[in-house]
SETI-791709 format. One record per residue (C-alpha): residue number from 1; x, y, z. Coordinates in steps of 0.2 Angstrom, whole numbers, plus 5000, padded with zeros to 4 digits. Example, Ala and Ser with C-alpha at 12.3 -4.5 7.8 and 13.67 -1.06 7.14 Angstrom:
[atom 1 [5062 4978 5039]],
[atom 2 [5068 4995 5036]],
This chain:
[atom 1 [4947 5068 4977]],
[atom 2 [4959 5063 4992]],
[atom 3 [4963 5045 4999]],
[atom 4 [4972 5041 5013]],
[atom 5 [4978 5022 5016]],
[atom 6 [4987 5010 5028]],
[atom 7 [4998 4998 5019]],
[atom 8 [5011 4987 5030]],
[atom 9 [5029 4988 5027]],
[atom 10 [5036 4985 5009]],
[atom 11 [5018 4982 5003]],
[atom 12 [5018 4997 4991]],
[atom 13 [5012 5013 5001]],
[atom 14 [5026 5026 4995]],
[atom 15 [5025 5019 4975]],
[atom 16 [5006 5022 4978]],
[atom 17 [5009 5039 4986]],
[atom 18 [5022 5046 4973]],
[atom 19 [5010 5037 4958]],
[atom 20 [5007 5046 4942]],
[atom 21 [4994 5043 4930]],
[atom 22 [4997 5026 4917]],
[atom 23 [5002 5034 4902]],
[atom 24 [4989 5026 4891]],
[atom 25 [4975 5036 4900]],
[atom 26 [4983 5051 4892]],
[atom 27 [4981 5068 4903]],
[atom 28 [4964 5065 4909]],
[atom 29 [4969 5062 4927]],
[atom 30 [4983 5071 4937]],
[atom 31 [4989 5063 4954]],
[atom 32 [4997 5076 4968]],
[atom 33 [5008 5068 4982]],
[atom 34 [5004 5073 5000]],
[atom 35 [5015 5061 5009]],
[atom 36 [5019 5043 5011]],
[atom 37 [5019 5039 5029]],
[atom 38 [5008 5046 5042]],
[atom 39 [4989 5055 5041]],
[atom 40 [4981 5063 5055]],
[atom 41 [4962 5061 5054]],
[atom 42 [4948 5072 5063]],
[atom 43 [4931 5075 5060]],
[atom 44 [4928 5092 5054]],
[atom 45 [4911 5098 5063]],
[atom 46 [4908 5112 5050]],
[atom 47 [4904 5101 5035]],
[atom 48 [4904 5084 5042]],
[atom 49 [4920 5076 5033]],
[atom 50 [4935 5068 5040]],
[atom 51 [4953 5080 5036]],
[atom 52 [4970 5072 5035]],
[atom 53 [4985 5081 5039]],
[atom 54 [5003 5076 5035]],
[atom 55 [5014 5081 5051]],
[atom 56 [5030 5073 5042]],
[atom 57 [5040 5084 5030]],
[atom 58 [5050 5071 5020]],
[atom 59 [5048 5055 5013]],
[atom 60 [5055 5039 5017]],
[atom 61 [5055 5023 5005]],
[atom 62 [5063 5008 5003]],
[atom 63 [5075 5007 4989]],
[atom 64 [5077 4991 4981]],
[atom 65 [5067 4991 4964]],
[atom 66 [5063 5009 4965]],
[atom 67 [5068 5015 4945]],
[atom 68 [5061 5024 4931]],
[atom 69 [5047 5011 4929]],
[atom 70 [5041 5008 4945]],
[atom 71 [5042 5025 4952]],
[atom 72 [5049 5039 4942]],
[atom 73 [5042 5052 4956]],
[atom 74 [5054 5046 4967]],
[atom 75 [5069 5044 4957]],
[atom 76 [5066 5064 4953]],
[atom 77 [5065 5069 4972]],
[atom 78 [5082 5059 4976]],
[atom 79 [5092 5066 4961]],
[atom 80 [5110 5075 4961]],
[atom 81 [5107 5090 4973]],
[atom 82 [5091 5084 4980]],
[atom 83 [5099 5085 4997]],
[atom 84 [5093 5065 4999]],
[atom 85 [5099 5054 5013]],
[atom 86 [5105 5036 5009]],
[atom 87 [5106 5021 5020]],
[atom 88 [5114 5004 5018]],
[atom 89 [5114 5006 4998]],
[atom 90 [5131 5005 4987]],
[atom 91 [5140 5020 4985]],
[atom 92 [5154 5027 4974]],
[atom 93 [5164 5039 4984]],
[atom 94 [5174 5044 4968]],
[atom 95 [5159 5049 4956]],
[atom 96 [5147 5051 4972]],
[atom 97 [5134 5038 4963]],
[atom 98 [5122 5027 4974]],
[atom 99 [5116 5011 4965]],
[atom 100 [5104 4995 4973]],
[atom 101 [5095 4980 4966]],
[atom 102 [5084 4985 4954]],
[atom 103 [5088 5003 4949]],
[atom 104 [5094 4998 4933]],
[atom 105 [5092 4982 4925]],
[atom 106 [5112 4977 4926]],
[atom 107 [5125 4983 4940]],
[atom 108 [5137 4996 4935]],
[atom 109 [5149 4988 4923]],
[atom 110 [5165 4999 4930]],
[atom 111 [5168 4992 4947]],
[atom 112 [5180 5006 4952]],
[atom 113 [5177 5016 4968]],
[atom 114 [5161 5006 4972]],
[atom 115 [5158 5001 4990]],
[atom 116 [5144 4990 4994]],
[atom 117 [5132 4992 5008]],
[atom 118 [5143 4986 5021]],
[atom 119 [5158 4998 5015]],
[atom 120 [5168 4984 5006]],
[atom 121 [5176 4986 4991]],
[atom 122 [5167 4976 4978]],
[atom 123 [5181 4975 4966]],
[atom 124 [5191 4966 4980]],
[atom 125 [5177 4955 4983]],
[atom 126 [5183 4934 4982]],
[atom 127 [5176 4925 4966]],
[atom 128 [5163 4915 4977]],
[atom 129 [5155 4931 4983]],
[atom 130 [5153 4941 4967]],
[atom 131 [5136 4938 4966]],
[atom 132 [5133 4945 4983]],
[atom 133 [5121 4960 4984]],
[atom 134 [5126 4977 4983]],
[atom 135 [5112 4985 4995]],
[atom 136 [5104 4978 5008]],
[atom 137 [5089 4973 5004]],
[atom 138 [5080 4985 5017]],
[atom 139 [5090 5000 5010]],
[atom 140 [5083 5016 5011]],
[atom 141 [5082 5033 5003]],
[atom 142 [5074 5050 5012]],
[atom 143 [5072 5066 5005]],
[atom 144 [5060 5082 5010]],
[atom 145 [5041 5083 5003]],
[atom 146 [5047 5099 4993]],
[atom 147 [5058 5089 4982]],
[atom 148 [5043 5079 4976]],
[atom 149 [5038 5085 4959]],
[atom 150 [5020 5083 4959]],
[atom 151 [5019 5089 4977]],
[atom 152 [5001 5096 4980]],
[atom 153 [5005 5116 4982]],
[atom 154 [4993 5115 5000]],
[atom 155 [5004 5100 5006]],
[atom 156 [5010 5108 5022]],
[atom 157 [4992 5118 5027]],
[atom 158 [4988 5115 5044]],
[atom 159 [4970 5112 5039]],
[atom 160 [4972 5098 5030]],
[atom 161 [4962 5089 5016]],
[atom 162 [4944 5083 5015]],
[atom 163 [4946 5064 5014]],
[atom 164 [4935 5053 5002]],
[atom 165 [4941 5036 5004]],
[atom 166 [4953 5025 5016]],
[atom 167 [4960 5010 5010]],
[atom 168 [4969 4996 5017]],
[atom 169 [4982 4985 5007]],
[atom 170 [4993 4971 5012]],
[atom 171 [5004 4959 5002]],
[atom 172 [4994 4944 5000]],
[atom 173 [4997 4930 4985]],
[atom 174 [4981 4924 4984]],
[atom 175 [4962 4928 4993]],
[atom 176 [4963 4945 4993]],
[atom 177 [4955 4953 4974]],
[atom 178 [4961 4968 4967]],
[atom 179 [4950 4980 4976]],
[atom 180 [4934 4978 4986]],
[atom 181 [4925 4992 4993]],
[atom 182 [4917 4992 5009]],
[atom 183 [4901 5003 5014]],
[atom 184 [4899 4999 5034]],
[atom 185 [4910 5008 5045]],
[atom 186 [4913 4994 5057]],
[atom 187 [4917 4982 5044]],
[atom 188 [4929 4994 5038]],
[atom 189 [4938 4997 5054]],
[atom 190 [4938 4979 5055]],
[atom 191 [4946 4975 5040]],
[atom 192 [4959 4986 5045]],
[atom 193 [4962 4977 5061]],
[atom 194 [4964 4960 5054]],
[atom 195 [4975 4966 5039]],
[atom 196 [4986 4954 5033]],
[atom 197 [5003 4954 5023]],
[atom 198 [5015 4942 5019]],
[atom 199 [5033 4947 5030]],
[atom 200 [5047 4954 5022]],
[atom 201 [5065 4959 5024]],
[atom 202 [5058 4977 5029]],
[atom 203 [5048 4972 5043]],
[atom 204 [5058 4958 5051]],
[atom 205 [5071 4950 5040]],
[atom 206 [5061 4936 5033]],
[atom 207 [5050 4934 5018]],
[atom 208 [5033 4924 5013]],
[atom 209 [5027 4920 5030]],
[atom 210 [5009 4927 5033]],
[atom 211 [5006 4939 5046]],
[atom 212 [4993 4952 5054]],
[atom 213 [4996 4971 5055]],
[atom 214 [4983 4980 5061]],
[atom 215 [4980 4997 5052]],
[atom 216 [4999 4992 5046]],
[atom 217 [5002 4999 5063]],
[atom 218 [5009 4984 5072]],
[atom 219 [5027 4990 5076]],
[atom 220 [5021 5008 5081]],
[atom 221 [5005 5005 5091]],
[atom 222 [5008 5012 5107]],
[atom 223 [4991 5007 5116]],
[atom 224 [4980 4990 5116]],
[atom 225 [4972 4988 5099]],
[atom 226 [4954 4986 5107]],
[atom 227 [4955 5005 5112]],
[atom 228 [4965 5009 5096]],
[atom 229 [4950 5000 5086]],
[atom 230 [4937 5008 5097]],
[atom 231 [4947 5027 5094]],
[atom 232 [4945 5024 5075]],
[atom 233 [4925 5020 5076]],
[atom 234 [4923 5036 5087]],
[atom 235 [4935 5047 5076]],
[atom 236 [4925 5042 5058]],
[atom 237 [4910 5040 5068]],
[atom 238 [4908 5058 5072]],
[atom 239 [4909 5062 5054]],
[atom 240 [4890 5064 5045]],
[atom 241 [4900 5063 5027]],
[atom 242 [4911 5047 5030]],
[atom 243 [4923 5041 5017]],
[atom 244 [4921 5025 5011]],
[atom 245 [4933 5010 5017]],
[atom 246 [4941 4998 5004]],
[atom 247 [4954 4983 5003]],
[atom 248 [4968 4984 4989]],
[atom 249 [4979 4970 4985]],
[atom 250 [4991 4973 4970]],
[atom 251 [5001 4956 4974]],
[atom 252 [4992 4942 4969]],
[atom 253 [5002 4929 4961]],
[atom 254 [4996 4914 4949]],
[atom 255 [5000 4896 4951]],
[atom 256 [5017 4899 4943]],
[atom 257 [5023 4913 4955]],
[atom 258 [5018 4928 4943]],
[atom 259 [5009 4943 4947]],
[atom 260 [4993 4944 4941]],
[atom 261 [4991 4962 4941]],
[atom 262 [5005 4974 4933]],
[atom 263 [5004 4987 4947]],
[atom 264 [5012 5003 4951]],
[atom 265 [5006 5018 4939]],
[atom 266 [4993 5005 4934]],
[atom 267 [4987 5006 4953]],
[atom 268 [4977 5020 4951]],
[atom 269 [4965 5011 4938]],
[atom 270 [4956 5002 4954]],
[atom 271 [4956 5017 4963]],
[atom 272 [4948 5027 4950]],
[atom 273 [4934 5015 4952]],
[atom 274 [4930 5015 4970]],
[atom 275 [4928 5034 4968]],
[atom 276 [4917 5030 4954]],
[atom 277 [4907 5020 4965]],
[atom 278 [4908 5030 4980]],
[atom 279 [4899 5043 4967]],
[atom 280 [4885 5031 4962]],
[atom 281 [4892 5029 4946]],
[atom 282 [4895 5011 4945]],
[atom 283 [4887 4998 4955]],
[atom 284 [4900 4984 4955]],
[atom 285 [4897 4966 4960]],
[atom 286 [4892 4960 4979]],
[atom 287 [4901 4948 4990]],
[atom 288 [4900 4943 5008]],
[atom 289 [4918 4955 5009]],
[atom 290 [4914 4967 5000]],
[atom 291 [4910 4976 4984]],
[atom 292 [4921 4971 4968]],
[atom 293 [4922 4979 4951]],
[atom 294 [4913 4972 4937]],
[atom 295 [4926 4969 4923]],
[atom 296 [4916 4980 4913]],
[atom 297 [4918 4995 4925]],
[atom 298 [4937 4995 4927]],
[atom 299 [4946 5005 4914]],
[atom 300 [4958 4994 4906]],
[atom 301 [4964 5005 4891]],
[atom 302 [4981 5001 4885]],
[atom 303 [4982 4986 4895]],
[atom 304 [4985 4967 4891]],
[atom 305 [4979 4956 4905]],
[atom 306 [4975 4938 4901]],
[atom 307 [4956 4934 4903]],
[atom 308 [4959 4922 4917]],
[atom 309 [4969 4933 4927]],
[atom 310 [4958 4946 4926]],
[atom 311 [4943 4935 4933]],
[atom 312 [4954 4929 4947]],
[atom 313 [4958 4946 4955]],
[atom 314 [4940 4952 4951]],
[atom 315 [4933 4936 4961]],
[atom 316 [4933 4930 4978]],
[atom 317 [4937 4911 4983]],
[atom 318 [4923 4908 4998]],
[atom 319 [4931 4893 5005]],
[atom 320 [4947 4900 5007]],
[atom 321 [4941 4916 5015]],
[atom 322 [4930 4904 5027]],
[atom 323 [4948 4898 5031]],
[atom 324 [4954 4915 5034]],
[atom 325 [4940 4921 5044]],
[atom 326 [4943 4906 5057]],
[atom 327 [4963 4913 5059]],
[atom 328 [4955 4930 5060]],
[atom 329 [4945 4925 5075]],
[atom 330 [4961 4918 5084]],
[atom 331 [4969 4936 5080]],
[atom 332 [4956 4945 5086]],
[atom 333 [4953 4934 5102]],
[atom 334 [4972 4939 5107]],
[atom 335 [4966 4957 5110]],
[atom 336 [4959 4963 5125]],
[atom 337 [4943 4975 5124]],
[atom 338 [4939 4974 5106]],
[atom 339 [4923 4984 5103]],
[atom 340 [4908 4974 5101]],
[atom 341 [4904 4982 5085]],
[atom 342 [4922 4974 5078]],
[atom 343 [4916 4958 5083]],
[atom 344 [4898 4959 5074]],
[atom 345 [4907 4964 5058]],
[atom 346 [4915 4949 5061]],
[atom 347 [4903 4938 5063]],
[atom 348 [4891 4947 5048]],
[atom 349 [4907 4943 5036]],
[atom 350 [4909 4924 5043]],
[atom 351 [4889 4922 5040]],
[atom 352 [4889 4929 5023]],
[atom 353 [4903 4917 5018]],
[atom 354 [4894 4904 5025]],
[atom 355 [4878 4908 5016]],
[atom 356 [4888 4909 5000]],
[atom 357 [4891 4889 4997]],
[atom 358 [4906 4886 4986]],
């Protein structure tokens, strides 16, 4: 199975693309890597499927919090001798070591030779600056695809690979469940056009503010959003065997601010459910915004998740969603030439939420 995804900046796309199967699931699953940034999609008239190809030759990821627990694949890809390029990290020219916040639990104890992201000698810092970050919050790493340990053998095949699912995922602390499958093409494109994420340093230097990022392409879209949505409808609509759409969210938080889902390698679990749902092996629970997994359908082997937390991430708040729909209407109204199919999808979801009650 092949999954393509669109995620706003710092919403976990590199970690997901480079993920491995959770240890608790044993060797039942093997994950291969094709790319973490761009996928060119087209409909293959021979088999009626959507195909994807990565036109890039490298990986470009946020360094902050990248470590052996969160993304071991990335660390192996940028190890000594890999030819990796780093920007705005802490560097030790004496030892040629690099460091950033979250790489290890503690900063290097021996400060000799270490320079922060601005090139200032860390050992010479004034006492009041002792706790200042060593690396910039948007520090980055880049390396070639060939350095990724689990890169697919056919990663550079121009024929591409058939796509089974297209997922969108933002960074939102409420409203969005862990995963919701979307069976309708227009509603899938509508979901991408109304993709939302809390702003991050990687995007614009602030955190916590909710913003829309259509198709995760807001900084890169080179022509009007309405035409872009129409192009999606045309390309995916040309396939007779279309991929399923879905929305994922690894970042729901409780009232105390903690994450309700462990994330990282465990994110493979909801994707396994999505593939099962597409194949008709599970049925899920219908909601106004898509189909959610039943608790019994999600493989939680080896995980210890609070029952209340699980109930939260596998359900929706209809009132909160109704509020969101009014925001989305204003968001879409700001675009010219939005296809009528997108507006119809918006109205269908809004009507379903109104009919759902509390």
